[in-house]
N, C-alpha and C positions, 0 to 999 in steps of 0.2 A: 314744124307743125304750123308755123306762121303762114306759110303759103297756102296750106290746105284750109286753115281757118279763114283767111282772107277770101279764098275762092268760095268757101261755104257761105260766108256772110253775104256775098253777092248773088249766089245762085240757089242756096239751100240744097246743094248737092256736093258729094265728094268727087274730087277730080283726080284723074290719073296724073302721073308725074309730068308728062309733056304738057298737058292741059293747064296745070298750075304753075309751070315754069321751074320745076325742081330738077336739079342735076345732082345725082349721088356722087360721092367722092370716087376718084379713080377714073378708069377708062370705061366708057359705055360699051357694053357687049350687046345691048338691045335697047329699045326705048324704055324698058322697065327694069333693066339690070345693069350693074357696073361692077368692076373688079379692080382692086388695088393689090399691092404686094401682099398685104396682110388680111384683107377682108373682101367679101362679096356682098353686094347689096341687091335686094330684090323687092320690087314693088308691083309684081305682076298680078296681084289679087285684084287690082283695078287696071283695066286696059289703059295704056298711056294717054290716049286721046278721048277717053270716055268720062262721062259724069254719071254717077249712080246715086240713088236715094235710099239705100239701105245700109245697115251696119256691115262693115267689111273686116274680116279677120286678116291680120298680117298685111295691112296697107303699106307697111315698111318692115323689112327684116334684114338682119345682118348675120353673116357667118364668118367666123375667123377661119382662115385657110390653113393655119397651122396651130398646133397646140401652144397655148400661151400660159406659162406656168402650169397649173393643174386644170386649166380650162381647155377641154378637148375641142377639136375642130368640128363645128356644127352650127346650124342656124339657132343661136341662143337668144339673140336680141330681137324682140318683136314689138311693133306698135299696132294696136288694133284701133281703128277709127270707129266710133260708135255714134250713129245718127239716130236721134229721137227727139220728138217734140220740137222740131225746127232748131235743134241745137246739135253741135258736134263736140264730143269729148274724146280724149285719147287715153288708152290704157297700155302703157309700156310694161313689158314683162321680160324677164330673163329666165329661161328654162333649160331643162336638160339635166342629165345625171350630175354634171359638174356646175350647176347653176350658182352655187355658193362661191366657187372659185372664180367664175365669170363675173359675178356681181362685184367681187373685190377689185376687178380691173376697171369697172365702170360704175362706181358707187352711186353716182347721181342720175344714171340712166332712167330709173323708175320715177324720177321727178319730172320728166319731160311732159309738157302740156298741163302740168298740175297747178 
């Protein structure tokens, strides 16, 4: 979130992954997506080269490709970037039917940006 925060500090806009210089882990499958053996990452809510001035749901999300313990394969990890009053904040969440099991795998995820 440091790249997004730095970009916002200079422009008061949220930037897409390419615009802010972010590269997700794994191999890029597009300008806003990448994939590793275990996870897929998606930032397509903001076009890679775009700058937007409104709150954006799922400016970053991750999906486990395979079941991990009792955490089923799905997009469980989300970060919502919230723009208001010339400030940006981040709301990380873990959701889904097995959110509790997924939280156990990444206990500090919801502290991102806090």
